[in-house]
MDTraj code that builds the backbone (N, CA, C; nanometers):
import mdtraj as md
import numpy as np

residues = "MET ASN ASP ASP GLU VAL GLU ALA GLN LYS LEU GLY TRP ASP GLN GLU SER VAL LEU ASP GLU LEU ARG GLU LEU GLN ILE GLY ASP TYR LEU ARG SER GLU SER SER SER ARG ARG PRO ASP ASP THR ILE HIS THR PHE THR PRO PRO LEU ASP GLU ASP GLU LEU TRP ILE ARG LEU VAL GLU ARG GLY GLY LEU ILE ALA VAL SER PHE HIS ARG ALA".split()
xyz = np.array([
    [0.5283, 2.6065, -0.9499],
    [0.4809, 2.5414, -0.9485],
    [0.5674, 2.3779, -0.9262],
    [0.4965, 2.3048, -0.9179],
    [0.5826, 2.1420, -0.8840],
    [0.5241, 2.0906, -0.9611],
    [0.5920, 1.9625, -1.0262],
    [0.6817, 1.9167, -1.0889],
    [0.5313, 1.8029, -1.1755],
    [0.4678, 1.7790, -1.0294],
    [0.3147, 1.7136, -1.1085],
    [0.1966, 1.8061, -1.1362],
    [0.2823, 1.9284, -1.0668],
    [0.1611, 2.0629, -1.2037],
    [0.2407, 2.0285, -1.3470],
    [0.3421, 2.0369, -1.3750],
    [0.3804, 2.0525, -1.4558],
    [0.3727, 1.9353, -1.5477],
    [0.3551, 1.7981, -1.4612],
    [0.3240, 1.6457, -1.5648],
    [0.1915, 1.6768, -1.5982],
    [0.1050, 1.7617, -1.4904],
    [-0.0818, 1.8015, -1.5570],
    [-0.0767, 1.8655, -1.6721],
    [-0.0043, 1.9536, -1.6889],
    [0.0276, 2.1055, -1.8104],
    [0.0665, 1.9613, -1.8802],
    [0.1524, 1.9127, -1.8846],
    [0.1782, 1.8106, -1.9859],
    [0.1119, 1.7989, -2.0656],
    [-0.0073, 1.6605, -2.0066],
    [-0.1389, 1.6103, -2.0674],
    [-0.2212, 1.6595, -2.0502],
    [-0.2071, 1.8245, -2.0674],
    [-0.3562, 1.9128, -2.1038],
    [-0.3866, 1.9055, -1.9915],
    [-0.3654, 1.8738, -1.9372],
    [-0.4627, 1.8807, -1.7499],
    [-0.5332, 2.0415, -1.6985],
    [-0.5969, 2.0639, -1.6919],
    [-0.5920, 2.1596, -1.5371],
    [-0.6821, 2.1162, -1.4625],
    [-0.6877, 2.1621, -1.3297],
    [-0.7375, 2.1121, -1.2142],
    [-0.8485, 2.0424, -1.2187],
    [-0.9266, 2.0967, -1.3208],
    [-1.0547, 2.0124, -1.3350],
    [-1.0238, 1.8524, -1.3476],
    [-0.9283, 1.8226, -1.4743],
    [-0.9257, 1.7561, -1.5824],
    [-0.8581, 1.6348, -1.4675],
    [-0.7779, 1.7370, -1.3431],
    [-0.7048, 1.5794, -1.2557],
    [-0.7790, 1.5881, -1.1797],
    [-0.9056, 1.6259, -1.1055],
    [-0.9797, 1.5860, -1.0511],
    [-1.0998, 1.4802, -1.1124],
    [-1.1285, 1.5368, -1.2381],
    [-1.2085, 1.4347, -1.3450],
    [-1.1100, 1.2988, -1.3150],
    [-0.9471, 1.2787, -1.3929],
    [-0.9230, 1.1639, -1.3696],
    [-0.9070, 1.1045, -1.2725],
    [-0.8549, 1.1273, -1.1387],
    [-0.8842, 1.0608, -1.0008],
    [-1.0079, 1.0229, -0.9931],
    [-1.1570, 1.0442, -1.0494],
    [-1.3172, 1.0152, -1.0210],
    [-1.3423, 0.9430, -1.0827],
    [-1.2473, 0.9087, -1.2011],
    [-1.2826, 0.7705, -1.3057],
    [-1.2348, 0.6916, -1.2712],
    [-1.1303, 0.6681, -1.2086],
    [-1.0040, 0.5380, -1.1597],
    [-1.1194, 0.4428, -1.1150],
    [-1.0897, 0.3113, -1.1924],
    [-1.2042, 0.2079, -1.1687],
    [-1.0725, 0.1110, -1.1320],
    [-1.1531, 0.0281, -1.0403],
    [-1.1209, -0.0656, -0.9845],
    [-0.9758, -0.1906, -1.0788],
    [-1.0312, -0.1906, -1.1933],
    [-0.9374, -0.2420, -1.3292],
    [-0.7964, -0.1576, -1.3142],
    [-0.7906, -0.0194, -1.2867],
    [-0.6915, 0.0636, -1.2942],
    [-0.5944, 0.0144, -1.1978],
    [-0.6142, -0.0058, -1.1022],
    [-0.5455, -0.0305, -0.9432],
    [-0.4653, -0.1264, -0.9834],
    [-0.2996, -0.1290, -0.9490],
    [-0.2110, -0.2074, -0.9596],
    [-0.1461, -0.2696, -0.8819],
    [-0.0931, -0.2060, -0.7410],
    [-0.0874, -0.2072, -0.5980],
    [-0.0510, -0.1229, -0.5309],
    [-0.0146, -0.1898, -0.4067],
    [0.0610, -0.0857, -0.2910],
    [0.1404, -0.1415, -0.2431],
    [0.2538, -0.0806, -0.1944],
    [0.3331, -0.0874, -0.1552],
    [0.3966, 0.0466, -0.0254],
    [0.4390, -0.0419, 0.0918],
    [0.5381, 0.0415, 0.1613],
    [0.6586, 0.1420, 0.0708],
    [0.6553, 0.2928, 0.1274],
    [0.6975, 0.3774, 0.0843],
    [0.8760, 0.3705, 0.1137],
    [0.9833, 0.3549, 0.0509],
    [1.1194, 0.3098, 0.1071],
    [1.1606, 0.3982, 0.1605],
    [1.0863, 0.5043, 0.0968],
    [1.1738, 0.6671, 0.2109],
    [1.1203, 0.7092, 0.3404],
    [0.9656, 0.6672, 0.3542],
    [0.9330, 0.7505, 0.4563],
    [0.8350, 0.5661, 0.4997],
    [0.7947, 0.4424, 0.5528],
    [0.8234, 0.3522, 0.5744],
    [0.6490, 0.3505, 0.6619],
    [0.6353, 0.4583, 0.7149],
    [0.4411, 0.4370, 0.7808],
    [0.3862, 0.5064, 0.6185],
    [0.4210, 0.5462, 0.5063],
    [0.3728, 0.6058, 0.3881],
    [0.3115, 0.4676, 0.3347],
    [0.1617, 0.4389, 0.2850],
    [0.1484, 0.3320, 0.1899],
    [0.1126, 0.4382, 0.0674],
    [0.1461, 0.4206, -0.0497],
    [0.1796, 0.4229, -0.1790],
    [0.0253, 0.3852, -0.2520],
    [-0.0813, 0.3757, -0.3342],
    [-0.1628, 0.2545, -0.4126],
    [-0.1093, 0.3794, -0.5530],
    [-0.0810, 0.2329, -0.6403],
    [0.0066, 0.2895, -0.7601],
    [-0.1562, 0.2594, -0.8465],
    [-0.2088, 0.3580, -0.9270],
    [-0.3053, 0.3180, -1.0503],
    [-0.2375, 0.3554, -1.1560],
    [-0.2787, 0.2574, -1.3151],
    [-0.2573, 0.2726, -1.4483],
    [-0.3330, 0.2802, -1.5194],
    [-0.4542, 0.3971, -1.5111],
    [-0.5690, 0.3460, -1.6421],
    [-0.4996, 0.4064, -1.7872],
    [-0.6019, 0.3624, -1.9031],
    [-0.5890, 0.3193, -1.9617],
    [-0.5380, 0.5705, -1.9944],
    [-0.3910, 0.5690, -2.1125],
    [-0.3749, 0.6702, -2.2221],
    [-0.2765, 0.6827, -2.2917],
    [-0.4225, 0.6884, -2.4313],
    [-0.3418, 0.6689, -2.5386],
    [-0.2628, 0.6340, -2.5950],
    [-0.1563, 0.6362, -2.6540],
    [0.0003, 0.5089, -2.6472],
    [0.0674, 0.5082, -2.5219],
    [0.0420, 0.6797, -2.3993],
    [0.1649, 0.6264, -2.2965],
    [0.0838, 0.5582, -2.1390],
    [0.1942, 0.5044, -2.1165],
    [0.1603, 0.4657, -2.0161],
    [0.1580, 0.5701, -1.8674],
    [-0.0100, 0.5572, -1.8356],
    [0.0467, 0.7024, -1.6807],
    [-0.0010, 0.6009, -1.5897],
    [0.0623, 0.6247, -1.4731],
    [0.1020, 0.6291, -1.3252],
    [0.0980, 0.7084, -1.2535],
    [-0.0743, 0.7341, -1.1651],
    [-0.1290, 0.7644, -1.0530],
    [-0.0790, 0.6955, -0.9717],
    [-0.0068, 0.8101, -0.8352],
    [-0.0179, 0.7137, -0.6852],
    [-0.0141, 0.8192, -0.5796],
    [-0.0978, 0.7633, -0.5167],
    [-0.1934, 0.7887, -0.3844],
    [-0.1227, 0.7441, -0.2574],
    [-0.0818, 0.9059, -0.2132],
    [0.0350, 0.8651, -0.0867],
    [-0.0982, 0.9119, 0.0486],
    [-0.0310, 0.7948, 0.1400],
    [-0.1548, 0.8086, 0.2309],
    [-0.0429, 0.8869, 0.3532],
    [-0.0370, 0.9630, 0.3837],
    [0.0604, 1.0716, 0.4575],
    [-0.0130, 1.1600, 0.5529],
    [0.0626, 1.1680, 0.6724],
    [-0.0105, 1.2526, 0.8201],
    [-0.1542, 1.2251, 0.8097],
    [-0.2887, 1.1522, 0.7865],
    [-0.4254, 1.1847, 0.7228],
    [-0.4222, 1.2323, 0.5590],
    [-0.3398, 1.2786, 0.5324],
    [-0.3568, 1.3138, 0.4277],
    [-0.3732, 1.2458, 0.2864],
    [-0.3384, 1.2546, 0.1861],
    [-0.3495, 1.2373, 0.0363],
    [-0.2727, 1.3117, -0.0197],
    [-0.1460, 1.2766, -0.0575],
    [-0.0276, 1.3079, -0.2039],
    [-0.0900, 1.2296, -0.2887],
    [-0.1272, 1.2975, -0.4092],
    [-0.1534, 1.2119, -0.5551],
    [-0.0015, 1.2942, -0.6185],
    [0.0329, 1.2151, -0.7223],
    [0.1348, 1.1885, -0.8379],
    [0.0673, 1.1515, -0.9355],
    [0.1480, 1.2002, -1.0361],
    [0.1052, 1.1706, -1.1901],
    [0.3117, 1.1086, -1.2752],
    [0.2234, 1.0036, -1.2945],
    [0.3958, 0.9922, -1.4121],
    [0.3740, 0.9294, -1.5439],
    [0.4681, 0.9581, -1.6425],
    [0.4072, 0.8781, -1.7854],
    [0.5110, 0.8525, -1.7528],
    [0.5119, 0.7417, -1.8440],
    [0.6283, 0.6057, -1.9072],
    [0.6186, 0.6253, -2.0571],
])
top = md.Topology()
chain = top.add_chain()
for i, resn in enumerate(residues, 1):
    res = top.add_residue(resn, chain, resSeq=i)
    for name in ("N", "CA", "C"):
        top.add_atom(name, md.element.get_by_symbol(name[0]), res)
traj = md.Trajectory(xyz[None], top)
């Protein structure tokens, strides 16, 4: 199990819930895009949709023609 799967479980989400959350992202959830400091060719798109009392950051990273998704709670 990777860190993102653990964070999804902490949120009470299964794979379908994760996909639903991504489908429900709105323009207003968009925060910023930036180049990765580790991999300058990667572009990181950050979204902050509302999540109860916590702040949820969803990061989408373009890497080699694929999209990597990570979830972070603040």
